[in-house]
C-alpha positions in Angstrom: 116.5 -29.9 -5.6 113.1 -31.4 -6.6 112.6 -35.0 -7.7 112.1 -34.0 -11.4 115.3 -32.0 -11.5 117.2 -34.9 -9.9 115.9 -37.2 -12.5 116.9 -34.7 -15.3 120.4 -34.4 -14.0 120.8 -38.2 -13.6 119.7 -38.5 -17.2 122.2 -35.9 -18.4 125.0 -37.7 -16.5 123.9 -40.9 -18.1 124.3 -39.3 -21.5 127.8 -38.2 -20.6 128.7 -41.7 -19.3 127.5 -43.3 -22.5 129.5 -40.8 -24.6 132.6 -41.6 -22.7 132.0 -45.4 -22.9 131.7 -45.2 -26.6 135.3 -43.9 -26.8 136.8 -46.4 -24.4 139.8 -48.1 -26.0 138.4 -51.4 -24.8 135.6 -50.9 -27.3 137.6 -49.4 -30.2 141.1 -51.1 -30.0 140.2 -54.7 -30.6 138.4 -54.1 -33.9 141.3 -51.9 -35.1 144.1 -54.3 -34.5 145.4 -56.7 -37.2 146.9 -60.0 -36.3 150.1 -59.6 -34.4 152.9 -59.4 -37.0 155.8 -61.9 -37.0 159.2 -60.6 -35.9 160.0 -57.7 -33.6 157.0 -55.7 -32.6 157.4 -52.5 -30.6 154.5 -50.5 -29.0 155.0 -46.8 -28.3 152.5 -44.0 -27.5 151.6 -40.8 -25.8 148.4 -39.3 -24.4 145.9 -39.4 -21.7 144.4 -42.6 -23.1 147.6 -44.2 -24.3 148.1 -46.5 -21.2 144.6 -47.8 -21.5 145.2 -48.4 -25.2 148.4 -50.3 -24.4 146.5 -52.4 -21.8 143.9 -53.4 -24.3 146.6 -54.2 -27.0 148.2 -56.7 -24.7 144.8 -58.2 -23.9 144.6 -59.0 -27.6 148.2 -59.6 -28.6 149.7 -60.7 -25.3 152.9 -59.2 -23.8 154.7 -56.7 -26.0 157.9 -54.7 -26.0 157.4 -51.0 -25.8 157.2 -47.6 -24.0 154.1 -45.5 -23.5 153.8 -42.1 -22.0 150.7 -40.9 -20.1 149.5 -38.3 -17.5 150.2 -38.8 -13.8 147.4 -41.0 -12.4 146.5 -42.5 -15.8 148.8 -45.6 -15.7 147.3 -49.0 -16.4 148.5 -52.5 -15.7 150.5 -53.9 -18.6 152.5 -57.1 -19.1 155.5 -56.0 -21.2 154.9 -52.4 -22.3 156.5 -49.9 -19.9 154.2 -47.1 -18.8 155.8 -43.8 -17.8 153.7 -41.1 -16.2 154.5 -37.4 -16.7 153.0 -34.0 -16.3 150.1 -32.5 -18.3 149.3 -29.9 -19.5 152.8 -28.4 -18.8 155.6 -30.8 -19.5 158.2 -31.9 -16.9 161.5 -33.7 -16.7 159.9 -37.1 -16.6 158.2 -36.5 -19.9 161.4 -35.1 -21.4 163.4 -38.2 -20.3 160.8 -40.6 -21.5 160.5 -38.9 -24.9 164.3 -39.2 -25.3 164.1 -42.9 -24.6 161.1 -43.3 -26.9 163.0 -41.7 -29.8 166.0 -43.8 -29.2 163.9 -47.0 -29.2 162.4 -46.1 -32.6 165.7 -45.2 -34.1 167.0 -48.7 -33.2 164.5 -50.4 -35.5 165.2 -52.0 -38.9 163.1 -52.6 -42.1 161.7 -55.9 -40.8 160.4 -54.5 -37.6 156.8 -53.3 -36.8 155.7 -50.4 -34.7 152.3 -49.9 -33.2 151.9 -46.3 -32.1 149.1 -45.3 -29.7 148.2 -41.6 -29.8 145.6 -39.6 -28.0 144.9 -36.1 -26.7 147.4 -34.9 -24.2 150.3 -36.2 -26.3 151.5 -32.6 -27.2 152.5 -31.9 -23.6 153.7 -35.3 -22.8 156.0 -35.7 -25.8 158.7 -33.2 -24.8 161.9 -32.7 -26.9 162.6 -29.0 -27.1 164.3 -27.8 -30.3 167.5 -25.7 -30.7 168.9 -24.3 -27.5 165.5 -24.4 -25.6 165.6 -25.9 -22.2 162.7 -27.7 -20.4 162.1 -24.5 -18.5 161.7 -22.6 -21.8 159.4 -25.3 -23.0 157.3 -25.0 -19.9 157.1 -21.2 -20.3 155.9 -21.6 -23.9 153.2 -24.1 -22.8 151.8 -21.7 -20.2 151.7 -18.8 -22.7 149.9 -21.1 -25.2 147.4 -22.3 -22.7 146.5 -18.7 -21.6 146.5 -17.3 -25.2 142.9 -18.3 -26.1 144.2 -19.6 -29.4 142.4 -22.7 -30.9 144.1 -26.0 -30.4 145.2 -26.3 -34.1 146.9 -22.9 -33.9 148.7 -23.8 -30.6 149.9 -27.0 -32.2 151.4 -25.2 -35.2 153.6 -23.2 -32.7 154.4 -26.4 -30.7 155.5 -28.3 -33.8 158.2 -25.8 -34.9 159.7 -25.8 -31.4 160.0 -29.6 -31.1 162.2 -32.5 -32.2 159.3 -35.0 -31.9 156.1 -33.3 -33.2 155.1 -32.6 -36.8 155.9 -36.0 -38.2 159.3 -36.3 -36.4 158.2 -39.3 -34.2 157.1 -41.2 -37.3 160.3 -40.3 -39.1 162.3 -41.7 -36.3 160.8 -45.1 -36.8 162.0 -45.3 -40.5 162.6 -47.8 -42.0 160.3 -49.9 -39.8 156.6 -50.2 -40.7 154.2 -48.3 -38.4 150.5 -48.5 -37.7 149.3 -45.5 -35.6 146.0 -45.7 -33.9 144.6 -42.4 -32.8 141.9 -41.2 -30.5 140.8 -37.7 -31.7 140.3 -34.8 -29.3 140.5 -32.1 -31.9 137.8 -30.3 -33.8 137.7 -31.6 -37.3 139.6 -34.9 -36.5 142.7 -33.9 -38.5 145.4 -36.4 -37.7 148.0 -33.6 -38.0 146.4 -31.9 -35.0 146.1 -34.9 -32.7 149.0 -34.7 -30.3 150.6 -32.2 -32.7 150.7 -34.8 -35.5 153.8 -36.7 -34.2 153.4 -39.2 -37.0 151.9 -37.0 -39.7 153.6 -34.8 -42.3 153.4 -31.1 -41.6 152.5 -28.4 -44.1 153.0 -25.3 -42.0 156.2 -23.3 -41.7 158.0 -21.4 -39.0 156.6 -18.2 -40.6 153.1 -19.5 -40.0 154.0 -20.1 -36.3 155.4 -16.6 -36.0 152.2 -15.2 -37.5 150.1 -17.0 -34.8 152.4 -15.8 -32.1 151.9 -12.2 -33.2 148.1 -12.6 -33.8 147.5 -13.7 -30.2 150.0 -11.4 -28.6 152.0 -14.3 -27.2 155.1 -13.2 -25.2 157.5 -16.2 -25.7 161.0 -16.6 -24.3 163.7 -15.1 -26.5 165.3 -18.5 -27.2 161.9 -19.8 -28.3 161.6 -16.9 -30.8 165.1 -17.7 -32.0 163.9 -21.3 -32.8 160.9 -20.1 -34.7 163.1 -17.7 -36.7 165.4 -20.5 -37.7 165.0 -23.7 -39.8 162.3 -26.1 -38.5 162.9 -29.9 -38.4 159.2 -30.9 -39.0 158.7 -33.5 -41.7 156.9 -32.5 -44.8 154.1 -34.6 -46.3 155.4 -37.0 -48.9 158.8 -37.4 -47.1 160.0 -41.0 -47.7 160.5 -41.5 -44.0 156.7 -41.4 -43.5 155.9 -43.7 -46.4 155.5 -46.8 -44.3 153.1 -45.2 -41.7 149.4 -46.0 -41.6 147.5 -43.4 -39.5 144.0 -44.4 -38.4 141.5 -42.6 -36.1 139.7 -45.2 -34.1 137.6 -42.9 -31.8 136.3 -39.4 -32.5 133.8 -37.0 -30.9 131.1 -37.7 -33.5 131.0 -41.4 -32.3 130.4 -40.3 -28.7 127.7 -37.8 -29.7 126.0 -40.5 -31.8 126.0 -42.8 -28.8 124.3 -40.1 -26.7 121.8 -39.5 -29.5 120.8 -43.1 -29.6 120.1 -43.2 -25.9 118.1 -40.0 -26.0 116.1 -41.2 -29.0 115.3 -44.4 -27.2 113.8 -42.3 -24.4 111.5 -40.5 -26.9 113.5 -37.2 -27.1 114.0 -35.3 -30.3 117.7 -34.7 -30.8 119.6 -32.0 -32.6 123.4 -32.4 -33.0 124.9 -28.9 -33.3 128.3 -30.1 -34.3 131.3 -32.0 -33.0 133.9 -29.4 -33.8 132.7 -26.2 -32.0 135.4 -23.8 -31.0 135.6 -20.3 -29.5 135.3 -18.6 -26.2 133.4 -20.8 -23.7 131.3 -18.0 -22.3 130.3 -16.8 -25.8 129.3 -20.3 -26.9 127.4 -20.7 -23.7 125.4 -17.5 -24.4 124.8 -18.6 -28.0 123.5 -22.1 -27.0 121.3 -20.6 -24.3 119.7 -18.3 -26.8 119.1 -21.3 -29.1 117.6 -23.3 -26.2 115.2 -20.5 -25.5 114.2 -20.3 -29.1 113.6 -24.1 -29.3 111.5 -24.0 -26.1 109.3 -21.2 -27.5 108.5 -23.4 -30.4 107.4 -26.3 -28.2 103.8 -27.0 -27.4 102.7 -28.4 -24.0 102.8 -32.1 -24.1 105.4 -32.4 -26.9 108.5 -34.5 -26.5 111.5 -32.7 -25.0 114.4 -31.7 -27.3 118.0 -32.4 -26.6 120.8 -30.3 -28.1 124.2 -32.1 -28.3 127.5 -30.7 -29.2 131.2 -31.3 -29.0 134.5 -29.6 -29.9 136.9 -27.6 -27.8 136.1 -24.2 -26.4 138.7 -22.0 -24.8 139.0 -19.5 -21.9 141.3 -16.5 -22.6 141.9 -13.5 -20.4 142.2 -15.8 -17.4 141.0 -14.1 -14.2 143.1 -16.1 -11.8 140.3 -18.4 -10.5 139.8 -22.2 -10.7 137.9 -22.8 -13.9 137.8 -24.5 -17.2 136.0 -24.3 -20.6 133.2 -26.7 -19.8 132.4 -25.2 -16.4 132.6 -21.7 -17.8 130.3 -22.7 -20.6 127.8 -24.1 -18.1 128.0 -20.9 -16.0 127.5 -18.8 -19.1 124.3 -20.8 -20.0 123.0 -20.4 -16.5 123.5 -16.7 -16.5 121.9 -16.3 -19.9 118.9 -18.5 -18.9 118.3 -16.7 -15.6 116.4 -19.6 -14.1 114.2 -20.3 -17.1 112.0 -23.3 -16.2 112.3 -26.6 -18.2 116.0 -26.2 -19.4 118.9 -28.1 -17.8 122.3 -29.1 -19.1 125.6 -30.9 -18.6 129.0 -29.8 -19.9 132.1 -32.0 -19.4 135.4 -32.9 -20.8 135.5 -36.6 -21.7 138.9 -37.1 -20.2 137.6 -36.1 -16.8 139.8 -32.9 -16.5 138.4 -29.5 -17.3 140.9 -26.7 -17.3 142.5 -25.9 -13.9 140.8 -28.7 -11.9 140.6 -32.5 -11.7 136.9 -32.1 -12.5 135.1 -33.1 -15.7 132.6 -30.3 -15.7 129.2 -29.4 -14.2 125.4 -29.6 -14.4 123.0 -26.7 -14.5 119.2 -26.6 -13.7 116.7 -23.9 -13.5 117.5 -23.5 -9.8 121.3 -23.0 -10.2 121.4 -19.2 -10.0 118.8 -19.0 -7.2 120.8 -21.5 -5.1 124.0 -19.6 -5.7 122.3 -16.4 -4.7 121.1 -18.0 -1.5 124.7 -18.7 -0.7 125.7 -15.2 -1.4 127.6 -16.1 -4.6 127.5 -13.5 -7.4 127.7 -15.4 -10.8 128.9 -12.3 -12.7 131.8 -11.9 -10.3 132.7 -15.5 -10.6 132.7 -15.2 -14.4 135.0 -12.2 -14.2 137.4 -14.2 -12.1 137.3 -17.3 -14.3 136.3 -19.2 -11.1 133.6 -21.4 -12.4 134.8 -24.6 -10.8 134.6 -22.9 -7.4 131.1 -21.8 -8.2 129.8 -25.3 -9.0 131.8 -26.9 -6.1 129.8 -24.6 -3.7 126.6 -25.9 -5.2 127.8 -29.5 -5.2 127.0 -29.6 -8.9 130.4 -30.6 -10.3 130.8 -33.8 -12.3 133.8 -35.7 -10.9 134.8 -38.9 -12.8 138.5 -39.3 -12.1 140.6 -40.5 -15.1 138.2 -41.8 -17.8 141.1 -43.3 -19.8 139.9 -41.8 -23.0 139.7 -38.3 -24.5 137.4 -37.1 -27.3 137.1 -33.6 -25.9 134.1 -31.6 -24.8 130.6 -33.1 -24.4 127.6 -30.7 -24.0 123.9 -31.7 -23.7 121.0 -29.2 -23.1 117.7 -30.8 -22.2 114.7 -28.6 -23.2 111.2 -29.3 -22.0 108.0 -27.5 -23.1 106.5 -25.0 -20.7 103.3 -26.1 -19.0 100.3 -25.0 -20.9 
């Protein structure tokens, strides 16, 4: 790879790092915390960022009582708050046991107690309390079907809520009559608190009938016992329920903040920046083709010597019709862009998940340059075949163009940046 391309990819990686840093709980938690209340204070939480959030809370408040649930490998050192690791994206017995303990802890509280709840993306899988006669195995089967359905996250969460004893406001209701402050890191398009970790502390407006409609629309084949639960009475908590009256839900980090941090860095380097949106959804390969077409259109409008343009976007794309390979939405988006550009000079990009995990691999995402397809061809790799098999991570691993961060300890979803330079005159 030439010197200029290495410089471009280094800059793109810097943009991603800045976006992630803007969502670090170490940055956002201190400003959001009130003074530590008098009396009994209990800290609970769930999500990929929740352990980091708990760590920062104790840096400000000192040792606290509590229980926080996070993904394996995402634990952080805490003084009093217990950190439990469990499986994500498919729940396991550790998550189910910890959720049972967390609910019991909340149910022990009285009107003079205070709860600090720390919620981030990933909480939907980590908080596991199956409804009705569903077992853990049934819950796991449901999760797999949802993940492979191609449904947007908000639609998946509607189904999850009506099969749970903890989602859709039920975690919040369990804390009644204590007062609760819930601090959230948003990983969902639109930043609706009801969608973050399936709205565990937020009143739910949907019904089981809505969930059944989604199941039918996406052709989901759920276990019979799960269908029985959806056909029965749901235990989600409606907005306005008195048990939620003492809960204050606040979003402290969101995708828009991370995109703005990247915009500021790019602007300081003289680039012209267009933010396409922070709530983009849809099939990753379709969105990749769309943004590639936009990049080509932008480049055609640039004159030699003009400042480069940077296209920024966030949201949560999906991959449906999984082909059995090792891939994820960001890597598939990147591959789709590369295929659409066909080596067009002057355009490069990065696409990563801000939590460091993109789909089926412990990889954040990938970078693409004008040489990507040529280098793959030299290795005998057929990009179209890779796309058909949903094997985008294997593709970028062969090129050594993956972005590997390890746990970032935050999660504001996808980050995409396309750098467009004018063609030489």
